[in-house]
MARDO-476594 format. One record per residue (C-alpha): residue number from 0; residue in one letter; x, y, z. Coordinates in nm, 4 decimals. Layout:
residues N
(NUM, 'A', (X, Y, Z)),
...
//
This chain:
residues 352
(0, 'M', (-0.0744, 4.3532, 23.0077)),
(1, 'Q', (-0.4241, 4.2665, 22.8933)),
(2, 'G', (-0.3419, 4.0459, 22.5970)),
(3, 'L', (-0.1414, 3.7457, 22.4868)),
(4, 'T', (0.1600, 3.9407, 22.3636)),
(5, 'A', (0.3889, 4.2057, 22.5095)),
(6, 'E', (0.6196, 4.4739, 22.3754)),
(7, 'L', (0.9807, 4.3569, 22.3838)),
(8, 'I', (1.2310, 4.5747, 22.5697)),
(9, 'K', (1.5605, 4.6401, 22.3927)),
(10, 'G', (1.8701, 4.8318, 22.4905)),
(11, 'L', (1.9419, 4.5969, 22.7844)),
(12, 'W', (2.1285, 4.2749, 22.8689)),
(13, 'Y', (1.9426, 3.9422, 22.8688)),
(14, 'V', (2.0403, 3.6010, 23.0018)),
(15, 'A', (2.0855, 3.3850, 22.6912)),
(16, 'A', (2.2071, 3.0540, 22.8362)),
(17, 'P', (2.4163, 2.9046, 23.1156)),
(18, 'G', (2.7790, 2.8925, 23.0191)),
(19, 'R', (2.7921, 2.5172, 23.0700)),
(20, 'D', (2.5547, 2.4711, 22.7725)),
(21, 'L', (2.8136, 2.6028, 22.5273)),
(22, 'K', (3.1253, 2.3886, 22.4889)),
(23, 'P', (3.4498, 2.5072, 22.3217)),
(24, 'G', (3.4279, 2.4798, 21.9440)),
(25, 'K', (3.0478, 2.4512, 21.9523)),
(26, 'T', (2.7534, 2.6777, 21.8674)),
(27, 'L', (2.4034, 2.7186, 22.0084)),
(28, 'A', (2.1162, 2.8680, 21.8070)),
(29, 'K', (1.8151, 3.0377, 21.9630)),
(30, 'T', (1.5509, 3.2960, 21.8885)),
(31, 'L', (1.5757, 3.5550, 22.1671)),
(32, 'V', (1.3993, 3.8905, 22.2002)),
(33, 'G', (1.2597, 3.8294, 21.8526)),
(34, 'E', (1.6084, 3.7953, 21.6997)),
(35, 'P', (1.7717, 3.4876, 21.5382)),
(36, 'V', (2.0909, 3.4376, 21.7386)),
(37, 'L', (2.3818, 3.1989, 21.6920)),
(38, 'M', (2.6047, 3.1814, 21.9991)),
(39, 'G', (2.9460, 3.0212, 21.9849)),
(40, 'R', (3.2467, 2.9492, 22.2005)),
(41, 'S', (3.5865, 2.9659, 22.0357)),
(42, 'K', (3.8532, 2.7025, 22.0822)),
(43, 'T', (4.0163, 2.9336, 22.3369)),
(44, 'G', (3.6943, 2.9721, 22.5373)),
(45, 'E', (3.5605, 3.3160, 22.4417)),
(46, 'V', (3.1873, 3.3480, 22.3738)),
(47, 'F', (3.0302, 3.5460, 22.0902)),
(48, 'A', (2.6876, 3.5960, 21.9324)),
(49, 'I', (2.6070, 3.6697, 21.5682)),
(50, 'R', (2.2831, 3.7071, 21.3764)),
(51, 'D', (2.1771, 3.3632, 21.2542)),
(52, 'V', (2.1045, 3.4683, 20.8944)),
(53, 'C', (2.3479, 3.4561, 20.6047)),
(54, 'P', (2.3297, 3.7899, 20.4163)),
(55, 'H', (2.3851, 3.6092, 20.0841)),
(56, 'R', (2.0669, 3.4010, 20.0493)),
(57, 'G', (1.9160, 3.4228, 20.3970)),
(58, 'I', (1.9740, 3.0662, 20.5144)),
(59, 'P', (2.0389, 3.0288, 20.8901)),
(60, 'L', (2.4090, 2.9981, 20.9644)),
(61, 'R', (2.3367, 2.7330, 21.2295)),
(62, 'Y', (2.3126, 2.4771, 20.9471)),
(63, 'G', (2.6749, 2.5411, 20.8570)),
(64, 'Q', (3.0047, 2.4480, 21.0192)),
(65, 'F', (3.2018, 2.6117, 21.3005)),
(66, 'D', (3.5732, 2.5400, 21.3104)),
(67, 'G', (3.6302, 2.7050, 21.6476)),
(68, 'E', (3.7137, 3.0386, 21.4854)),
(69, 'T', (3.4753, 3.1074, 21.1944)),
(70, 'V', (3.1266, 2.9984, 21.0882)),
(71, 'Q', (3.0823, 2.8673, 20.7335)),
(72, 'C', (2.7429, 2.8852, 20.5639)),
(73, 'C', (2.6169, 2.5481, 20.4422)),
(74, 'Y', (2.4775, 2.6887, 20.1145)),
(75, 'H', (2.7716, 2.8527, 19.9352)),
(76, 'G', (3.0529, 2.8326, 20.1889)),
(77, 'W', (3.0643, 3.2003, 20.2814)),
(78, 'R', (3.2599, 3.2272, 20.6043)),
(79, 'F', (3.2046, 3.4741, 20.8916)),
(80, 'D', (3.4210, 3.5604, 21.1910)),
(81, 'Q', (3.3067, 3.6117, 21.5489)),
(82, 'T', (3.2120, 3.9746, 21.4812)),
(83, 'G', (2.9757, 3.8672, 21.2029)),
(84, 'T', (3.2090, 3.9979, 20.9291)),
(85, 'C', (3.2549, 3.7963, 20.6104)),
(86, 'V', (3.6117, 3.6719, 20.5706)),
(87, 'E', (3.5772, 3.4383, 20.2714)),
(88, 'I', (3.3621, 3.3886, 19.9599)),
(89, 'P', (3.4892, 3.0696, 19.7934)),
(90, 'S', (3.3249, 3.1383, 19.4553)),
(91, 'L', (3.5272, 3.4544, 19.3850)),
(92, 'R', (3.7926, 3.4277, 19.1137)),
(93, 'E', (4.0954, 3.6367, 19.0301)),
(94, 'G', (3.9987, 3.9929, 18.9506)),
(95, 'Q', (3.6600, 3.9656, 19.1207)),
(96, 'Q', (3.7474, 4.1962, 19.4047)),
(97, 'M', (3.5011, 4.2608, 19.6880)),
(98, 'D', (3.5437, 4.4442, 20.0160)),
(99, 'L', (3.4521, 4.1551, 20.2440)),
(100, 'G', (3.4677, 4.3814, 20.5478)),
(101, 'K', (3.1484, 4.5503, 20.4291)),
(102, 'I', (2.9582, 4.2203, 20.4248)),
(103, 'R', (2.8164, 4.1428, 20.7670)),
(104, 'C', (2.5525, 3.9116, 20.9066)),
(105, 'G', (2.5372, 4.1213, 21.2231)),
(106, 'S', (2.6496, 4.0561, 21.5790)),
(107, 'Y', (2.5470, 4.1227, 21.9387)),
(108, 'P', (2.7575, 4.2250, 22.2391)),
(109, 'C', (2.8055, 3.9035, 22.4360)),
(110, 'V', (2.9810, 3.8370, 22.7675)),
(111, 'E', (3.0095, 3.5534, 23.0156)),
(112, 'R', (2.9749, 3.6453, 23.3827)),
(113, 'Q', (2.9219, 3.4241, 23.6873)),
(114, 'G', (2.8556, 3.1198, 23.4706)),
(115, 'M', (2.5923, 3.2919, 23.2538)),
(116, 'I', (2.6038, 3.4076, 22.8923)),
(117, 'W', (2.4501, 3.7531, 22.8555)),
(118, 'I', (2.3584, 3.9179, 22.5242)),
(119, 'F', (2.2853, 4.2873, 22.4726)),
(120, 'F', (2.0057, 4.3568, 22.2236)),
(121, 'P', (2.0301, 4.7157, 22.0988)),
(122, 'R', (1.7238, 4.9200, 22.0193)),
(123, 'A', (1.8811, 5.1240, 21.7390)),
(124, 'G', (2.2359, 5.0005, 21.6916)),
(125, 'E', (2.3704, 5.1535, 22.0137)),
(126, 'T', (2.6506, 4.9929, 22.2127)),
(127, 'P', (2.5946, 4.8933, 22.5777)),
(128, 'A', (2.8078, 5.1895, 22.6881)),
(129, 'E', (2.6056, 5.4294, 22.4747)),
(130, 'A', (2.2869, 5.2879, 22.6264)),
(131, 'G', (2.4297, 5.3386, 22.9742)),
(132, 'Y', (2.4597, 4.9694, 23.0644)),
(133, 'P', (2.8165, 4.8607, 22.9778)),
(134, 'E', (2.7993, 4.5397, 23.1821)),
(135, 'P', (2.5219, 4.3031, 23.2914)),
(136, 'P', (2.4356, 4.3037, 23.6634)),
(137, 'L', (2.6472, 4.0997, 23.9052)),
(138, 'M', (2.4892, 3.8693, 24.1619)),
(139, 'P', (2.5693, 3.9921, 24.5152)),
(140, 'D', (2.8092, 3.8032, 24.7468)),
(141, 'F', (2.9693, 3.6042, 24.4613)),
(142, 'D', (3.2620, 3.7070, 24.2425)),
(143, 'V', (3.2586, 3.7358, 23.8650)),
(144, 'A', (3.4253, 3.3955, 23.8143)),
(145, 'T', (3.1846, 3.1972, 24.0355)),
(146, 'G', (2.9100, 3.0135, 23.8488)),
(147, 'P', (2.5793, 2.8901, 23.9921)),
(148, 'R', (2.5588, 2.5539, 24.1657)),
(149, 'F', (2.2097, 2.4933, 24.0330)),
(150, 'H', (2.0238, 2.5885, 23.7149)),
(151, 'I', (1.7045, 2.4978, 23.5326)),
(152, 'M', (1.5121, 2.6512, 23.2410)),
(153, 'L', (1.1548, 2.5998, 23.1292)),
(154, 'P', (0.9774, 2.7491, 22.8240)),
(155, 'F', (0.6641, 2.9457, 22.9161)),
(156, 'H', (0.3804, 2.9720, 22.6629)),
(157, 'C', (0.3072, 3.3330, 22.7586)),
(158, 'S', (0.4350, 3.6862, 22.7119)),
(159, 'M', (0.7219, 3.8264, 22.9148)),
(160, 'D', (0.4722, 4.0502, 23.0989)),
(161, 'H', (0.2631, 3.7615, 23.2296)),
(162, 'A', (0.5793, 3.5682, 23.3173)),
(163, 'A', (0.7051, 3.8752, 23.5062)),
(164, 'F', (0.3827, 3.9086, 23.7033)),
(165, 'G', (0.4449, 3.5611, 23.8419)),
(166, 'L', (0.7908, 3.6663, 23.9670)),
(167, 'M', (0.6472, 3.9393, 24.1851)),
(168, 'D', (0.3081, 3.7938, 24.2773)),
(169, 'P', (0.3111, 3.7520, 24.6572)),
(170, 'T', (-0.0229, 3.5743, 24.7009)),
(171, 'H', (-0.0383, 3.2837, 24.4538)),
(172, 'A', (0.1979, 3.0434, 24.6315)),
(173, 'A', (-0.0639, 2.8897, 24.8610)),
(174, 'Y', (-0.2774, 2.7986, 24.5592)),
(175, 'V', (-0.0184, 2.7174, 24.2907)),
(176, 'H', (0.2875, 2.5858, 24.4764)),
(177, 'T', (0.1138, 2.3088, 24.6652)),
(178, 'S', (0.3810, 2.0389, 24.6759)),
(179, 'W', (0.3928, 1.8429, 25.0004)),
(180, 'W', (0.7383, 1.9872, 25.0736)),
(181, 'F', (0.6349, 2.3511, 25.0278)),
(182, 'K', (0.2673, 2.4313, 25.0876)),
(183, 'K', (-0.0382, 2.2119, 25.0948)),
(184, 'G', (-0.3713, 2.3926, 25.0876)),
(185, 'A', (-0.4442, 2.7586, 25.1573)),
(186, 'K', (-0.5799, 2.7413, 25.5100)),
(187, 'K', (-0.2920, 2.9101, 25.6907)),
(188, 'L', (-0.2709, 3.2499, 25.5260)),
(189, 'R', (-0.0631, 3.4892, 25.7348)),
(190, 'P', (-0.0655, 3.8687, 25.7323)),
(191, 'K', (0.2430, 4.0128, 25.5609)),
(192, 'E', (0.3892, 4.3611, 25.5624)),
(193, 'K', (0.6972, 4.4427, 25.3548)),
(194, 'H', (0.8852, 4.7628, 25.2857)),
(195, 'F', (0.9862, 4.8504, 24.9294)),
(196, 'A', (1.2207, 5.1077, 24.7796)),
(197, 'P', (1.3308, 5.2030, 24.4264)),
(198, 'S', (1.6502, 5.0404, 24.2981)),
(199, 'E', (1.8334, 5.0270, 23.9663)),
(200, 'L', (1.5851, 4.9675, 23.6816)),
(201, 'G', (1.3161, 4.8575, 23.9285)),
(202, 'W', (1.2563, 4.8183, 24.2984)),
(203, 'S', (1.3572, 4.6096, 24.6002)),
(204, 'M', (1.1870, 4.4478, 24.8930)),
(205, 'V', (1.4025, 4.5949, 25.1698)),
(206, 'R', (1.6261, 4.3477, 25.3554)),
(207, 'H', (1.4436, 4.1832, 25.6429)),
(208, 'E', (1.4786, 3.8819, 25.8706)),
(209, 'L', (1.3002, 3.5677, 25.7592)),
(210, 'P', (1.0320, 3.4355, 25.9969)),
(211, 'P', (1.0946, 3.1097, 26.1881)),
(212, 'Q', (0.8482, 2.9069, 25.9760)),
(213, 'N', (1.0933, 2.9253, 25.6823)),
(214, 'I', (1.2721, 2.6140, 25.8034)),
(215, 'A', (1.4612, 2.5443, 25.4783)),
(216, 'Y', (1.6598, 2.8656, 25.5117)),
(217, 'K', (1.7900, 2.7711, 25.8567)),
(218, 'I', (2.0649, 2.5586, 25.7013)),
(219, 'L', (2.2310, 2.8918, 25.6153)),
(220, 'G', (2.2563, 2.9669, 25.9881)),
(221, 'T', (2.0263, 3.1852, 26.1942)),
(222, 'P', (1.9444, 3.4649, 26.1826)),
(223, 'V', (1.8725, 3.4716, 25.8083)),
(224, 'T', (1.7938, 3.7914, 25.6173)),
(225, 'T', (1.6823, 3.8431, 25.2596)),
(226, 'E', (1.6499, 4.1210, 25.0056)),
(227, 'I', (1.4588, 4.0720, 24.6793)),
(228, 'S', (1.5098, 4.3000, 24.3812)),
(229, 'Y', (1.3087, 4.3203, 24.0598)),
(230, 'M', (1.4598, 4.4941, 23.7597)),
(231, 'L', (1.4261, 4.5324, 23.3847)),
(232, 'P', (1.4330, 4.3551, 23.1494)),
(233, 'G', (1.2887, 4.0769, 23.3701)),
(234, 'L', (1.5158, 3.9812, 23.6588)),
(235, 'R', (1.4295, 3.8733, 24.0122)),
(236, 'I', (1.7371, 3.8629, 24.2361)),
(237, 'E', (1.7026, 3.7277, 24.5896)),
(238, 'N', (2.0063, 3.7663, 24.8137)),
(239, 'I', (1.9933, 3.5562, 25.1313)),
(240, 'R', (2.2475, 3.5898, 25.4119)),
(241, 'G', (2.2774, 3.3596, 25.7090)),
(242, 'S', (2.5309, 3.3449, 25.9892)),
(243, 'K', (2.7103, 3.0521, 25.8158)),
(244, 'Y', (2.6404, 3.0729, 25.4429)),
(245, 'Q', (2.5144, 3.3043, 25.1707)),
(246, 'A', (2.2892, 3.2276, 24.8763)),
(247, 'T', (2.1677, 3.4257, 24.5766)),
(248, 'G', (1.8862, 3.3200, 24.3464)),
(249, 'L', (1.8230, 3.4677, 24.0028)),
(250, 'T', (1.5057, 3.4155, 23.8051)),
(251, 'A', (1.5610, 3.5564, 23.4566)),
(252, 'I', (1.2902, 3.6117, 23.1973)),
(253, 'T', (1.4158, 3.6109, 22.8380)),
(254, 'P', (1.1457, 3.6520, 22.5734)),
(255, 'V', (1.1683, 3.4377, 22.2632)),
(256, 'N', (0.9176, 3.6655, 22.0921)),
(257, 'E', (0.6111, 3.8702, 22.1899)),
(258, 'G', (0.4202, 3.5657, 22.3139)),
(259, 'E', (0.6795, 3.3037, 22.4180)),
(260, 'T', (0.9313, 3.3206, 22.6996)),
(261, 'E', (1.2219, 3.1304, 22.8497)),
(262, 'V', (1.2425, 3.1361, 23.2301)),
(263, 'H', (1.5773, 3.0525, 23.3892)),
(264, 'Q', (1.6408, 2.9883, 23.7575)),
(265, 'F', (1.9955, 2.9990, 23.8940)),
(266, 'F', (2.1212, 2.9544, 24.2509)),
(267, 'W', (2.4600, 3.0402, 24.3959)),
(268, 'V', (2.5340, 2.8966, 24.7420)),
(269, 'S', (2.8552, 2.9409, 24.9401)),
(270, 'A', (2.8108, 2.5980, 25.1051)),
(271, 'G', (3.0099, 2.3681, 24.8795)),
(272, 'W', (2.8635, 2.0521, 25.0313)),
(273, 'M', (2.5255, 2.1364, 24.8753)),
(274, 'S', (2.6591, 2.0372, 24.5319)),
(275, 'A', (2.6234, 1.6725, 24.6387)),
(276, 'F', (2.2470, 1.7257, 24.6380)),
(277, 'K', (2.2326, 1.8904, 24.2953)),
(278, 'P', (1.9953, 1.6329, 24.1372)),
(279, 'I', (1.7517, 1.6727, 24.4266)),
(280, 'F', (1.7664, 2.0521, 24.4370)),
(281, 'E', (1.7246, 2.0890, 24.0605)),
(282, 'H', (1.4321, 1.8450, 24.0655)),
(283, 'L', (1.2610, 2.0534, 24.3348)),
(284, 'M', (1.3375, 2.3751, 24.1436)),
(285, 'R', (1.1911, 2.2266, 23.8259)),
(286, 'T', (0.8775, 2.1080, 24.0070)),
(287, 'F', (0.8280, 2.4528, 24.1618)),
(288, 'L', (0.8820, 2.6449, 23.8355)),
(289, 'D', (0.6672, 2.4023, 23.6377)),
(290, 'Q', (0.3724, 2.4877, 23.8630)),
(291, 'D', (0.4087, 2.8493, 23.7473)),
(292, 'R', (0.4403, 2.7311, 23.3859)),
(293, 'V', (0.1193, 2.5273, 23.4035)),
(294, 'V', (-0.0852, 2.8081, 23.5552)),
(295, 'V', (0.0095, 3.0597, 23.2820)),
(296, 'I', (-0.0937, 2.8050, 23.0183)),
(297, 'Q', (-0.4290, 2.7754, 23.1952)),
(298, 'Q', (-0.4494, 3.1542, 23.2204)),
(299, 'R', (-0.4003, 3.1776, 22.8445)),
(300, 'E', (-0.7335, 3.0010, 22.7878)),
(301, 'G', (-0.9056, 3.2973, 22.9494)),
(302, 'L', (-0.6865, 3.5687, 22.7979)),
(303, 'I', (-0.7890, 3.4554, 22.4499)),
(304, 'H', (-1.1307, 3.6092, 22.5231)),
(305, 'K', (-0.9732, 3.9511, 22.6007)),
(306, 'P', (-1.1146, 4.0033, 22.9516)),
(307, 'N', (-1.0736, 4.3316, 23.1376)),
(308, 'L', (-0.8206, 4.2322, 23.4047)),
(309, 'M', (-0.8381, 4.3561, 23.7631)),
(310, 'L', (-0.5444, 4.4496, 23.9867)),
(311, 'I', (-0.6066, 4.5135, 24.3550)),
(312, 'N', (-0.4090, 4.6882, 24.6273)),
(313, 'D', (-0.1731, 4.5892, 24.7816)),
(314, 'A', (-0.1238, 4.2379, 24.6490)),
(315, 'D', (-0.1045, 4.3462, 24.2836)),
(316, 'T', (0.0828, 4.6724, 24.3338)),
(317, 'Q', (0.4100, 4.5223, 24.2116)),
(318, 'A', (0.2439, 4.4168, 23.8862)),
(319, 'R', (0.1429, 4.7798, 23.8385)),
(320, 'W', (0.4990, 4.8855, 23.9155)),
(321, 'W', (0.6329, 4.6484, 23.6482)),
(322, 'M', (0.4193, 4.8113, 23.3785)),
(323, 'R', (0.4992, 5.1614, 23.5057)),
(324, 'V', (0.8757, 5.0988, 23.5063)),
(325, 'K', (0.8640, 4.9295, 23.1660)),
(326, 'D', (0.6511, 5.2022, 23.0074)),
(327, 'T', (0.8711, 5.4760, 23.1571)),
(328, 'F', (1.1862, 5.3061, 23.0266)),
(329, 'V', (1.0463, 5.2606, 22.6745)),
(330, 'K', (0.9233, 5.6219, 22.6638)),
(331, 'A', (1.2599, 5.7527, 22.7828)),
(332, 'Q', (1.4274, 5.5603, 22.4999)),
(333, 'A', (1.1840, 5.7011, 22.2430)),
(334, 'D', (1.2353, 6.0554, 22.3746)),
(335, 'G', (1.6139, 6.0190, 22.3936)),
(336, 'K', (1.6127, 6.1011, 22.7647)),
(337, 'P', (1.7659, 5.9282, 23.0693)),
(338, 'F', (1.5437, 5.6812, 23.2505)),
(339, 'E', (1.4013, 5.8182, 23.5748)),
(340, 'N', (1.2675, 5.5546, 23.8108)),
(341, 'P', (0.8986, 5.6282, 23.8852)),
(342, 'I', (0.8826, 5.4049, 24.1963)),
(343, 'Q', (0.8568, 5.5645, 24.5404)),
(344, 'P', (0.9245, 5.3985, 24.8787)),
(345, 'M', (0.6139, 5.2217, 25.0042)),
(346, 'T', (0.4945, 4.9626, 25.2543)),
(347, 'L', (0.2644, 4.6936, 25.1140)),
(348, 'R', (0.0350, 4.4631, 25.3119)),
(349, 'W', (-0.1371, 4.1378, 25.2125)),
(350, 'R', (-0.2210, 3.7875, 25.3327)),
(351, 'S', (-0.0449, 3.4802, 25.1967)),
//
């Protein structure tokens, strides 16, 4: 956590893009988790992801053509199906037999759930089932076919570790998120005490009732309770339940490489009327997330000088947990053993 880069975690599902960004018959190229990825959606609506490198001469396949079924390389016309297998080499003549099935650009397990495209990045060629994670996590209170009402994404010029620390930092809001509609100044710090427990691939802030000063949540109907979970590879899931409506927010960290990160924010809300305010809500979400983006860019100016960073109890305990869970997961993979969650139930106290 000290430096500008972070070890990438593989063997897990990552959010690659919102489903709405990928239209039928179109492709979308990205570098994710250090891998060149070309996502596509077939004419019939299925999503897929292949490695964005032609095995013939190495040119990215994104420069070629997609006919809704196969991707054709722009250089020599080699054509690949949605599993990354070569199905045509136009230059071959009679008698020049090749087993095209052995020619592959590579592919990634890819699924669409709840309006999000997830990609599994294997560590050593394993399938999601072999890794123990056959499906990406589902957002609570919403079915598999229900997409988010709101979504934004901002690129963060920082490692996934430093982006993750911002997800779980309970004391920066009064100093970073200072919009007139959220907080203004840090004069009214209140004592906080929250209970935490281990959960799948991470930990959770145990469900509790929100205090009356959280006025915005009252539109869900009082009383309002929330549970916040943090899990590998970089997910923050907040499930909010009111007497009238439910809402779930997902902040998903997807590293581009060791030092660059994409941060997505999604919100599902059971109140359909809120869709009318989508431009306003997404503007507020973008403003809020951009404040986090700016501060990590500023932080980078100091990290360049390799300072010895300090973490204090209890405000920074979750940052310690992140590194402990990540290190334990990576070691378990290297040792070929099941992951055992190192987090124990604990009550943390701070002022914010």
